[in-house]
N, CA, C and O atoms as a printed pandas DataFrame, in Angstrom:
     atom_number atom_name residue_name chain_id  residue_number  x_coord  y_coord  z_coord
0              1         N          UNK        A               1   -3.911   -7.657  -13.889
1              2        CA          UNK        A               1   -2.689   -7.512  -13.127
2              3         C          UNK        A               1   -1.584   -8.342  -13.738
3              4         O          UNK        A               1   -1.822   -9.481  -14.140
4              5         N          UNK        A               2   -0.435   -7.826  -13.815
5              6        CA          UNK        A               2    0.710   -8.550  -14.461
6              7         C          UNK        A               2    1.411   -9.414  -13.459
7              8         O          UNK        A               2    1.359   -9.167  -12.255
8              9         N          UNK        A               3    2.075  -10.441  -13.968
9             10        CA          UNK        A               3    2.863  -11.306  -13.114
10            11         C          UNK        A               3    4.119  -11.679  -13.909
11            12         O          UNK        A               3    4.216  -11.428  -15.111
12            13         N          UNK        A               4    5.062  -12.278  -13.206
13            14        CA          UNK        A               4    6.305  -12.613  -13.853
14            15         C          UNK        A               4    6.060  -13.912  -14.687
15            16         O          UNK        A               4    5.473  -14.884  -14.212
16            17         N          UNK        A               5    6.528  -13.865  -15.905
17            18        CA          UNK        A               5    6.401  -15.028  -16.823
18            19         C          UNK        A               5    7.782  -15.675  -17.064
19            20         O          UNK        A               5    8.824  -15.021  -17.015
20            21         N          UNK        A               6    7.733  -16.982  -17.323
21            22        CA          UNK        A               6    9.016  -17.724  -17.504
22            23         C          UNK        A               6    8.970  -18.470  -18.844
23            24         O          UNK        A               6    7.906  -18.904  -19.287
24            25         N          UNK        A               7   10.100  -18.606  -19.460
25            26        CA          UNK        A               7   10.264  -19.338  -20.689
26            27         C          UNK        A               7    9.946  -20.800  -20.535
27            28         O          UNK        A               7   10.407  -21.412  -19.572
28            29         N          UNK        A               8    9.169  -21.408  -21.445
29            30        CA          UNK        A               8    8.841  -22.810  -21.411
30            31         C          UNK        A               8   10.014  -23.689  -21.847
31            32         O          UNK        A               8   10.079  -24.872  -21.514
32            33         N          UNK        A               9   10.922  -23.095  -22.587
33            34        CA          UNK        A               9   12.075  -23.880  -23.056
34            35         C          UNK        A               9   13.259  -23.882  -22.083
35            36         O          UNK        A               9   13.798  -24.948  -21.789
36            37         N          UNK        A              10   13.677  -22.718  -21.579
37            38        CA          UNK        A              10   14.874  -22.711  -20.707
38            39         C          UNK        A              10   14.635  -22.170  -19.296
39            40         O          UNK        A              10   15.568  -22.046  -18.502
40            41         N          UNK        A              11   13.361  -21.848  -18.992
41            42        CA          UNK        A              11   12.919  -21.452  -17.620
42            43         C          UNK        A              11   13.496  -20.105  -17.154
43            44         O          UNK        A              11   13.443  -19.790  -15.965
44            45         N          UNK        A              12   14.043  -19.316  -18.081
45            46        CA          UNK        A              12   14.465  -17.949  -17.721
46            47         C          UNK        A              12   13.257  -17.008  -17.811
47            48         O          UNK        A              12   12.227  -17.334  -18.402
48            49         N          UNK        A              13   13.422  -15.848  -17.212
49            50        CA          UNK        A              13   12.366  -14.833  -17.136
50            51         C          UNK        A              13   12.085  -14.274  -18.526
51            52         O          UNK        A              13   13.011  -14.008  -19.292
52            53         N          UNK        A              14   10.814  -14.099  -18.846
53            54        CA          UNK        A              14   10.419  -13.468  -20.102
54            55         C          UNK        A              14   10.264  -11.941  -19.912
55            56         O          UNK        A              14    9.771  -11.490  -18.878
56            57         N          UNK        A              15   10.670  -11.191  -20.872
57            58        CA          UNK        A              15   10.591   -9.717  -20.790
58            59         C          UNK        A              15    9.614   -9.199  -21.857
59            60         O          UNK        A              15    9.503   -9.793  -22.929
60            61         N          UNK        A              16    8.908   -8.101  -21.569
61            62        CA          UNK        A              16    7.965   -7.538  -22.502
62            63         C          UNK        A              16    8.750   -6.953  -23.717
63            64         O          UNK        A              16    9.833   -6.379  -23.599
64            65         N          UNK        A              17    8.101   -7.153  -24.887
65            66        CA          UNK        A              17    8.688   -6.633  -26.145
66            67         C          UNK        A              17    7.539   -6.288  -27.057
67            68         O          UNK        A              17    6.505   -6.956  -27.055
68            69         N          UNK        A              18    7.718   -5.267  -27.817
69            70        CA          UNK        A              18    6.625   -4.807  -28.729
70            71         C          UNK        A              18    6.947   -5.385  -30.141
71            72         O          UNK        A              18    8.048   -5.198  -30.659
72            73         N          UNK        A              19    5.992   -6.065  -30.723
73            74        CA          UNK        A              19    6.086   -6.532  -32.075
74            75         C          UNK        A              19    5.581   -5.383  -32.961
75            76         O          UNK        A              19    4.374   -5.177  -33.084
76            77         N          UNK        A              20    6.503   -4.641  -33.571
77            78        CA          UNK        A              20    6.130   -3.493  -34.330
78            79         C          UNK        A              20    5.374   -3.807  -35.619
79            80         O          UNK        A              20    4.559   -3.011  -36.084
80            81         N          UNK        A              21    5.659   -4.980  -36.188
81            82        CA          UNK        A              21    5.022   -5.353  -37.441
82            83         C          UNK        A              21    3.551   -5.642  -37.256
83            84         O          UNK        A              21    2.717   -5.166  -38.026
84            85         N          UNK        A              22    3.220   -6.441  -36.213
85            86        CA          UNK        A              22    1.864   -6.811  -35.969
86            87         C          UNK        A              22    1.164   -5.941  -34.918
87            88         O          UNK        A              22   -0.015   -6.133  -34.617
88            89         N          UNK        A              23    1.916   -4.984  -34.370
89            90        CA          UNK        A              23    1.472   -4.053  -33.340
90            91         C          UNK        A              23    0.794   -4.772  -32.195
91            92         O          UNK        A              23   -0.400   -4.599  -31.950
92            93         N          UNK        A              24    1.592   -5.602  -31.480
93            94        CA          UNK        A              24    1.075   -6.349  -30.334
94            95         C          UNK        A              24    2.154   -6.498  -29.285
95            96         O          UNK        A              24    3.333   -6.374  -29.614
96            97         N          UNK        A              25    1.817   -6.750  -28.080
97            98        CA          UNK        A              25    2.769   -6.949  -26.983
98            99         C          UNK        A              25    3.121   -8.410  -26.868
99           100         O          UNK        A              25    2.249   -9.277  -26.823
100          101         N          UNK        A              26    4.395   -8.666  -26.821
101          102        CA          UNK        A              26    4.926   -9.999  -26.696
102          103         C          UNK        A              26    5.773  -10.137  -25.449
103          104         O          UNK        A              26    6.271   -9.151  -24.904
104          105         N          UNK        A              27    5.929  -11.378  -25.002
105          106        CA          UNK        A              27    6.916  -11.696  -23.926
106          107         C          UNK        A              27    7.964  -12.581  -24.624
107          108         O          UNK        A              27    7.647  -13.586  -25.260
108          109         N          UNK        A              28    9.264  -12.142  -24.468
109          110        CA          UNK        A              28   10.309  -12.858  -25.158
110          111         C          UNK        A              28   11.467  -13.211  -24.186
111          112         O          UNK        A              28   11.754  -12.474  -23.243
112          113         N          UNK        A              29   12.108  -14.353  -24.450
113          114        CA          UNK        A              29   13.217  -14.791  -23.667
114          115         C          UNK        A              29   14.464  -14.175  -24.233
115          116         O          UNK        A              29   14.635  -14.094  -25.449
116          117         N          UNK        A              30   15.349  -13.735  -23.340
117          118        CA          UNK        A              30   16.609  -13.119  -23.787
118          119         C          UNK        A              30   17.691  -14.150  -24.035
119          120         O          UNK        A              30   18.750  -13.788  -24.547
120          121         N          UNK        A              31   17.482  -15.423  -23.699
121          122        CA          UNK        A              31   18.488  -16.466  -23.849
122          123         C          UNK        A              31   18.229  -17.398  -25.036
123          124         O          UNK        A              31   19.151  -17.937  -25.648
124          125         N          UNK        A              32   16.936  -17.563  -25.335
125          126        CA          UNK        A              32   16.591  -18.397  -26.494
126          127         C          UNK        A              32   15.626  -17.667  -27.375
127          128         O          UNK        A              32   15.418  -16.479  -27.132
128          129         N          UNK        A              33   15.031  -18.239  -28.347
129          130        CA          UNK        A              33   14.133  -17.629  -29.244
130          131         C          UNK        A              33   12.644  -17.734  -28.892
131          132         O          UNK        A              33   11.776  -17.406  -29.701
132          133         N          UNK        A              34   12.372  -18.192  -27.683
133          134        CA          UNK        A              34   10.987  -18.348  -27.256
134          135         C          UNK        A              34   10.240  -17.018  -27.145
135          136         O          UNK        A              34   10.780  -16.048  -26.613
136          137         N          UNK        A              35    9.014  -16.967  -27.639
137          138        CA          UNK        A              35    8.136  -15.776  -27.550
138          139         C          UNK        A              35    6.688  -16.273  -27.355
139          140         O          UNK        A              35    6.297  -17.340  -27.828
140          141         N          UNK        A              36    5.936  -15.458  -26.649
141          142        CA          UNK        A              36    4.511  -15.718  -26.514
142          143         C          UNK        A              36    3.788  -14.356  -26.512
143          144         O          UNK        A              36    4.327  -13.339  -26.074
144          145         N          UNK        A              37    2.564  -14.387  -27.014
145          146        CA          UNK        A              37    1.786  -13.157  -27.049
146          147         C          UNK        A              37    1.264  -12.860  -25.628
147          148         O          UNK        A              37    0.884  -13.778  -24.902
148          149         N          UNK        A              38    1.249  -11.634  -25.257
149          150        CA          UNK        A              38    0.701  -11.246  -23.988
150          151         C          UNK        A              38   -0.780  -11.352  -23.933
151          152         O          UNK        A              38   -1.452  -10.955  -24.886
152          153         N          UNK        A              39   -1.332  -11.867  -22.866
153          154        CA          UNK        A              39   -2.754  -12.015  -22.727
154          155         C          UNK        A              39   -3.354  -10.702  -22.191
155          156         O          UNK        A              39   -4.552  -10.454  -22.326
156          157         N          UNK        A              40   -2.511   -9.884  -21.592
157          158        CA          UNK        A              40   -2.971   -8.635  -20.966
158          159         C          UNK        A              40   -1.990   -7.530  -21.370
159          160         O          UNK        A              40   -0.789   -7.796  -21.420
160          161         N          UNK        A              41   -2.430   -6.331  -21.655
161          162        CA          UNK        A              41   -1.503   -5.238  -22.048
162          163         C          UNK        A              41   -0.870   -4.548  -20.839
163          164         O          UNK        A              41   -0.122   -3.589  -21.024
164          165         N          UNK        A              42   -1.131   -4.982  -19.646
165          166        CA          UNK        A              42   -0.521   -4.374  -18.462
166          167         C          UNK        A              42    0.879   -5.030  -18.268
167          168         O          UNK        A              42    1.002   -6.237  -18.060
168          169         N          UNK        A              43    1.912   -4.175  -18.349
169          170        CA          UNK        A              43    3.274   -4.688  -18.196
170          171         C          UNK        A              43    3.737   -4.479  -16.760
171          172         O          UNK        A              43    4.396   -5.337  -16.173
172          173         N          UNK        A              44    3.386   -3.345  -16.217
173          174        CA          UNK        A              44    3.793   -2.928  -14.867
174          175         C          UNK        A              44    2.668   -2.162  -14.169
175          176         O          UNK        A              44    2.009   -1.325  -14.787
176          177         N          UNK        A              45    2.455   -2.436  -12.923
177          178        CA          UNK        A              45    1.512   -1.737  -12.135
178          179         C          UNK        A              45    2.191   -1.115  -10.923
179          180         O          UNK        A              45    2.866   -1.806  -10.161
180          181         N          UNK        A              46    2.018    0.148  -10.751
181          182        CA          UNK        A              46    2.596    0.876   -9.622
182          183         C          UNK        A              46    1.434    1.339   -8.792
183          184         O          UNK        A              46    0.713    2.260   -9.175
184          185         N          UNK        A              47    1.243    0.694   -7.637
185          186        CA          UNK        A              47    0.130    1.126   -6.750
186          187         C          UNK        A              47    0.724    2.074   -5.686
187          188         O          UNK        A              47    1.743    1.788   -5.056
188          189         N          UNK        A              48    0.038    3.204   -5.523
189          190        CA          UNK        A              48    0.460    4.222   -4.495
190          191         C          UNK        A              48   -0.470    4.121   -3.318
191          192         O          UNK        A              48   -1.688    4.258   -3.428
192          193         N          UNK        A              49    0.142    3.881   -2.207
193          194        CA          UNK        A              49   -0.648    3.739   -0.954
194          195         C          UNK        A              49   -0.454    5.095   -0.210
195          196         O          UNK        A              49    0.664    5.484    0.128
196          197         N          UNK        A              50   -1.582    5.786    0.026
197          198        CA          UNK        A              50   -1.572    7.013    0.742
198          199         C          UNK        A              50   -1.765    6.750    2.240
199          200         O          UNK        A              50   -2.777    6.193    2.663
200          201         N          UNK        A              51   -0.796    7.154    3.006
201          202        CA          UNK        A              51   -0.885    6.980    4.455
202          203         C          UNK        A              51   -1.047    8.360    5.102
203          204         O          UNK        A              51   -0.337    9.305    4.758
204          205         N          UNK        A              52   -1.969    8.457    6.020
205          206        CA          UNK        A              52   -2.156    9.776    6.655
206          207         C          UNK        A              52   -0.830   10.289    7.265
207          208         O          UNK        A              52   -0.120    9.538    7.933
208          209         N          UNK        A              53   -0.517   11.543    7.034
209          210        CA          UNK        A              53    0.768   12.081    7.453
210          211         C          UNK        A              53    0.900   12.134    8.954
211          212         O          UNK        A              53    2.018   12.154    9.468
212          213         N          UNK        A              54   -0.221   12.159    9.685
213          214        CA          UNK        A              54   -0.138   12.211   11.123
214          215         C          UNK        A              54    0.534   10.918   11.706
215          216         O          UNK        A              54    1.230   10.980   12.720
216          217         N          UNK        A              55    0.309    9.768   11.048
217          218        CA          UNK        A              55    0.903    8.549   11.539
218          219         C          UNK        A              55    2.383    8.412   11.111
219          220         O          UNK        A              55    3.188    7.801   11.815
220          221         N          UNK        A              56    2.711    8.977    9.979
221          222        CA          UNK        A              56    4.076    8.848    9.501
222          223         C          UNK        A              56    5.110    9.723   10.161
223          224         O          UNK        A              56    6.309    9.445   10.161
224          225         N          UNK        A              57    4.569   10.835   10.746
225          226        CA          UNK        A              57    5.491   11.781   11.331
226          227         C          UNK        A              57    5.628   11.635   12.809
227          228         O          UNK        A              57    6.332   12.433   13.428
228          229         N          UNK        A              58    4.988   10.646   13.428
229          230        CA          UNK        A              58    5.037   10.473   14.856
230          231         C          UNK        A              58    6.490   10.098   15.325
231          232         O          UNK        A              58    7.089    9.120   14.880
232          233         N          UNK        A              59    6.981   10.922   16.222
233          234        CA          UNK        A              59    8.324   10.680   16.787
234          235         C          UNK        A              59    8.027   10.085   18.233
235          236         O          UNK        A              59    7.015   10.393   18.863
236          237         N          UNK        A              60    8.923    9.273   18.668
237          238        CA          UNK        A              60    8.657    8.571   19.944
238          239         C          UNK        A              60    8.621    9.532   21.135
239          240         O          UNK        A              60    7.762    9.372   22.002
240          241         N          UNK        A              61    9.508   10.513   21.214
241          242        CA          UNK        A              61    9.532   11.428   22.388
242          243         C          UNK        A              61    9.216   12.850   21.968
243          244         O          UNK        A              61   10.098   13.708   21.935
244          245         N          UNK        A              62    7.952   13.097   21.646
245          246        CA          UNK        A              62    7.561   14.468   21.224
246          247         C          UNK        A              62    7.561   15.448   22.364
247          248         O          UNK        A              62    7.703   16.651   22.145
248          249         N          UNK        A              63    7.405   14.958   23.588
249          250        CA          UNK        A              63    7.380   15.846   24.749
250          251         C          UNK        A              63    8.632   16.605   24.946
251          252         O          UNK        A              63    8.600   17.663   25.573
252          253         N          UNK        A              64    9.755   16.131   24.445
253          254        CA          UNK        A              64   11.075   16.803   24.619
254          255         C          UNK        A              64   11.433   17.641   23.414
255          256         O          UNK        A              64   12.514   18.229   23.388
256          257         N          UNK        A              65   10.565   17.721   22.403
257          258        CA          UNK        A              65   10.843   18.488   21.188
258          259         C          UNK        A              65   10.782   19.972   21.542
259          260         O          UNK        A              65    9.702   20.435   21.911
260          261         N          UNK        A              66   11.861   20.749   21.455
261          262        CA          UNK        A              66   11.790   22.165   21.835
262          263         C          UNK        A              66   11.061   23.053   20.775
263          264         O          UNK        A              66   10.743   24.204   21.074
264          265         N          UNK        A              67   10.800   22.550   19.576
265          266        CA          UNK        A              67   10.182   23.326   18.518
266          267         C          UNK        A              67    8.645   23.330   18.644
267          268         O          UNK        A              67    7.976   24.174   18.048
268          269         N          UNK        A              68    8.099   22.398   19.412
269          270        CA          UNK        A              68    6.639   22.312   19.533
270          271         C          UNK        A              68    6.130   23.203   20.669
271          272         O          UNK        A              68    6.768   23.287   21.719
272          273         N          UNK        A              69    4.998   23.864   20.471
273          274        CA          UNK        A              69    4.428   24.680   21.539
274          275         C          UNK        A              69    3.925   23.860   22.653
275          276         O          UNK        A              69    3.543   22.704   22.469
276          277         N          UNK        A              70    3.916   24.454   23.849
277          278        CA          UNK        A              70    3.467   23.758   25.075
278          279         C          UNK        A              70    2.272   24.482   25.642
279          280         O          UNK        A              70    2.105   25.689   25.469
280          281         N          UNK        A              71    1.442   23.713   26.326
281          282        CA          UNK        A              71    0.298   24.254   26.943
282          283         C          UNK        A              71    0.074   23.668   28.345
283          284         O          UNK        A              71    0.411   22.516   28.621
284          285         N          UNK        A              72   -0.511   24.507   29.223
285          286        CA          UNK        A              72   -0.946   24.000   30.555
286          287         C          UNK        A              72   -2.478   24.072   30.688
287          288         O          UNK        A              72   -3.043   23.804   31.749
288          289         N          UNK        A              73   -3.123   24.443   29.578
289          290        CA          UNK        A              73   -4.554   24.629   29.545
290          291         C          UNK        A              73   -5.310   23.359   29.351
291          292         O          UNK        A              73   -6.495   23.319   29.682
292          293         N          UNK        A              74   -4.706   22.304   28.833
293          294        CA          UNK        A              74   -5.421   21.066   28.482
294          295         C          UNK        A              74   -4.718   19.911   29.325
295          296         O          UNK        A              74   -3.626   19.470   28.968
296          297         N          UNK        A              75   -5.342   19.461   30.394
297          298        CA          UNK        A              75   -4.719   18.429   31.184
298          299         C          UNK        A              75   -4.812   17.074   30.476
299          300         O          UNK        A              75   -5.735   16.818   29.703
300          301         N          UNK        A              76   -3.822   16.208   30.768
301          302        CA          UNK        A              76   -3.783   14.866   30.170
302          303         C          UNK        A              76   -4.926   13.996   30.691
303          304         O          UNK        A              76   -5.069   13.860   31.906
304          305         N          UNK        A              77   -5.746   13.400   29.817
305          306        CA          UNK        A              77   -6.853   12.601   30.269
306          307         C          UNK        A              77   -6.391   11.280   30.945
307          308         O          UNK        A              77   -7.211   10.628   31.591
308          309         N          UNK        A              78   -5.169   10.885   30.824
309          310        CA          UNK        A              78   -4.715    9.647   31.414
310          311         C          UNK        A              78   -4.066    9.890   32.830
311          312         O          UNK        A              78   -4.408    9.198   33.788
312          313         N          UNK        A              79   -3.165   10.843   32.937
313          314        CA          UNK        A              79   -2.472   11.016   34.210
314          315         C          UNK        A              79   -2.755   12.358   34.897
315          316         O          UNK        A              79   -2.236   12.635   35.978
316          317         N          UNK        A              80   -3.589   13.187   34.250
317          318        CA          UNK        A              80   -3.965   14.516   34.700
318          319         C          UNK        A              80   -2.772   15.514   34.742
319          320         O          UNK        A              80   -2.834   16.569   35.372
320          321         N          UNK        A              81   -1.703   15.124   34.045
321          322        CA          UNK        A              81   -0.549   16.069   33.959
322          323         C          UNK        A              81   -0.955   17.359   33.311
323          324         O          UNK        A              81   -1.822   17.380   32.437
324          325         N          UNK        A              82   -0.311   18.479   33.750
325          326        CA          UNK        A              82   -0.718   19.774   33.278
326          327         C          UNK        A              82    0.095   20.248   32.067
327          328         O          UNK        A              82   -0.343   21.172   31.382
328          329         N          UNK        A              83    1.227   19.673   31.784
329          330        CA          UNK        A              83    2.021   20.144   30.666
330          331         C          UNK        A              83    1.933   19.177   29.456
331          332         O          UNK        A              83    2.091   17.962   29.576
332          333         N          UNK        A              84    1.676   19.786   28.308
333          334        CA          UNK        A              84    1.549   18.919   27.089
334          335         C          UNK        A              84    2.032   19.761   25.903
335          336         O          UNK        A              84    1.891   20.983   25.874
336          337         N          UNK        A              85    2.609   19.050   24.925
337          338        CA          UNK        A              85    2.934   19.724   23.678
338          339         C          UNK        A              85    1.781   19.435   22.690
339          340         O          UNK        A              85    1.051   18.453   22.818
340          341         N          UNK        A              86    1.653   20.360   21.680
341          342        CA          UNK        A              86    0.576   20.130   20.734
342          343         C          UNK        A              86    1.055   20.554   19.379
343          344         O          UNK        A              86    1.974   21.361   19.235
344          345         N          UNK        A              87    0.388   19.972   18.360
345          346        CA          UNK        A              87    0.617   20.324   16.961
346          347         C          UNK        A              87   -0.686   20.099   16.147
347          348         O          UNK        A              87   -1.585   19.364   16.556
348          349         N          UNK        A              88   -0.736   20.768   14.978
349          350        CA          UNK        A              88   -1.913   20.710   14.148
350          351         C          UNK        A              88   -1.801   19.615   13.137
351          352         O          UNK        A              88   -0.700   19.269   12.709
352          353         N          UNK        A              89   -2.948   19.049   12.740
353          354        CA          UNK        A              89   -3.008   18.020   11.721
354          355         C          UNK        A              89   -2.361   18.581   10.444
355          356         O          UNK        A              89   -2.584   19.740   10.093
356          357         N          UNK        A              90   -1.550   17.748    9.744
357          358        CA          UNK        A              90   -0.898   18.153    8.512
358          359         C          UNK        A              90   -1.682   17.757    7.290
359          360         O          UNK        A              90   -1.208   17.914    6.165
360          361         N          UNK        A              91   -2.864   17.252    7.494
361          362        CA          UNK        A              91   -3.721   16.841    6.308
362          363         C          UNK        A              91   -4.118   18.038    5.502
363          364         O          UNK        A              91   -4.541   19.053    6.056
364          365         N          UNK        A              92   -3.990   17.939    4.198
365          366        CA          UNK        A              92   -4.329   19.084    3.307
366          367         C          UNK        A              92   -5.644   18.892    2.638
367          368         O          UNK        A              92   -5.958   19.657    1.727
368          369         N          UNK        A              93   -6.460   17.907    3.025
369          370        CA          UNK        A              93   -7.755   17.691    2.371
370          371         C          UNK        A              93   -8.723   18.758    2.799
371          372         O          UNK        A              93   -8.769   19.131    3.971
372          373         N          UNK        A              94   -9.481   19.241    1.878
373          374        CA          UNK        A              94  -10.437   20.304    2.193
374          375         C          UNK        A              94  -11.571   19.868    3.117
375          376         O          UNK        A              94  -12.117   20.680    3.864
376          377         N          UNK        A              95  -11.927   18.562    3.063
377          378        CA          UNK        A              95  -13.034   18.084    3.879
378          379         C          UNK        A              95  -12.558   17.723    5.315
379          380         O          UNK        A              95  -13.384   17.402    6.170
380          381         N          UNK        A              96  -11.272   17.773    5.570
381          382        CA          UNK        A              96  -10.743   17.405    6.923
382          383         C          UNK        A              96  -10.785   18.662    7.812
383          384         O          UNK        A              96  -10.305   19.722    7.412
384          385         N          UNK        A              97  -11.324   18.545    8.941
385          386        CA          UNK        A              97  -11.375   19.673    9.878
386          387         C          UNK        A              97  -10.030   19.824   10.572
387          388         O          UNK        A              97   -9.243   18.878   10.599
388          389         N          UNK        A              98   -9.764   20.951   11.111
389          390        CA          UNK        A              98   -8.502   21.198   11.860
390          391         C          UNK        A              98   -8.527   20.380   13.107
391          392         O          UNK        A              98   -9.481   20.428   13.884
392          393         N          UNK        A              99   -7.475   19.626   13.298
393          394        CA          UNK        A              99   -7.393   18.725   14.445
394          395         C          UNK        A              99   -6.106   19.060   15.228
395          396         O          UNK        A              99   -5.050   19.147   14.603
396          397         N          UNK        A             100   -6.134   19.243   16.493
397          398        CA          UNK        A             100   -4.975   19.415   17.310
398          399         C          UNK        A             100   -4.646   18.085   18.021
399          400         O          UNK        A             100   -5.505   17.403   18.580
400          401         N          UNK        A             101   -3.347   17.770   17.956
401          402        CA          UNK        A             101   -2.853   16.546   18.562
402          403         C          UNK        A             101   -2.039   16.964   19.781
403          404         O          UNK        A             101   -1.223   17.882   19.699
404          405         N          UNK        A             102   -2.260   16.284   20.929
405          406        CA          UNK        A             102   -1.560   16.629   22.206
406          407         C          UNK        A             102   -0.724   15.405   22.547
407          408         O          UNK        A             102   -1.065   14.266   22.228
408          409         N          UNK        A             103    0.405   15.704   23.224
409          410        CA          UNK        A             103    1.271   14.634   23.794
410          411         C          UNK        A             103    1.629   15.094   25.196
411          412         O          UNK        A             103    2.147   16.197   25.375
412          413         N          UNK        A             104    1.357   14.256   26.199
413          414        CA          UNK        A             104    1.658   14.568   27.600
414          415         C          UNK        A             104    3.158   14.624   27.766
415          416         O          UNK        A             104    3.865   13.772   27.228
416          417         N          UNK        A             105    3.662   15.597   28.492
417          418        CA          UNK        A             105    5.101   15.777   28.707
418          419         C          UNK        A             105    5.633   14.961   29.911
419          420         O          UNK        A             105    6.838   14.939   30.162
420          421         N          UNK        A             106    4.762   14.321   30.618
421          422        CA          UNK        A             106    5.191   13.461   31.692
422          423         C          UNK        A             106    5.875   12.267   31.136
423          424         O          UNK        A             106    5.285   11.521   30.355
424          425         N          UNK        A             107    7.153   12.052   31.529
425          426        CA          UNK        A             107    8.036   10.971   30.948
426          427         C          UNK        A             107    7.457    9.611   31.190
427          428         O          UNK        A             107    7.694    8.696   30.402
428          429         N          UNK        A             108    6.693    9.441   32.271
429          430        CA          UNK        A             108    6.106    8.094   32.584
430          431         C          UNK        A             108    4.800    7.904   31.829
431          432         O          UNK        A             108    4.326    6.773   31.726
432          433         N          UNK        A             109    4.221    8.925   31.315
433          434        CA          UNK        A             109    2.894    8.792   30.634
434          435         C          UNK        A             109    3.050    8.899   29.125
435          436         O          UNK        A             109    2.853    7.901   28.432
436          437         N          UNK        A             110    3.386   10.038   28.597
437          438        CA          UNK        A             110    3.531   10.337   27.160
438          439         C          UNK        A             110    2.239    9.936   26.362
439          440         O          UNK        A             110    2.301    9.518   25.206
440          441         N          UNK        A             111    1.111   10.085   27.027
441          442        CA          UNK        A             111   -0.134    9.717   26.354
442          443         C          UNK        A             111   -0.432   10.713   25.203
443          444         O          UNK        A             111   -0.120   11.899   25.308
444          445         N          UNK        A             112   -1.047   10.205   24.097
445          446        CA          UNK        A             112   -1.408   11.041   22.942
446          447         C          UNK        A             112   -2.894   11.085   22.792
447          448         O          UNK        A             112   -3.565   10.059   22.901
448          449         N          UNK        A             113   -3.430   12.277   22.539
449          450        CA          UNK        A             113   -4.846   12.461   22.352
450          451         C          UNK        A             113   -5.111   13.598   21.359
451          452         O          UNK        A             113   -4.182   14.329   21.018
452          453         N          UNK        A             114   -6.295   13.760   20.908
453          454        CA          UNK        A             114   -6.612   14.813   19.988
454          455         C          UNK        A             114   -7.894   15.503   20.367
455          456         O          UNK        A             114   -8.708   14.994   21.136
456          457         N          UNK        A             115   -8.048   16.702   19.789
457          458        CA          UNK        A             115   -9.275   17.476   20.019
458          459         C          UNK        A             115   -9.792   18.112   18.749
459          460         O          UNK        A             115  -10.816   18.796   18.774
């Protein structure tokens, strides 16, 4: 894993530079002539964090969304309300089963559950 390196002479940040003659990675100061050979060939690491889309797309008041279908067939397990909106899981993984998410339309409840 790479970290920020600093010049031992002037304390400025060192930047990666390729030494074409000796074919090696160096860290060099842009303000003075200080250089040091890199101990690791990793200059930058970009880690991608995959978050399930169901959690990233949650809106606070889904019950009032006119684009979502509504049902009276599945009562709310918390308040026994009869009206709920529902939507399908957006996960595209082949091993993930189809999941329906429900949100109670009762303004005092707004409980979320899945089936």
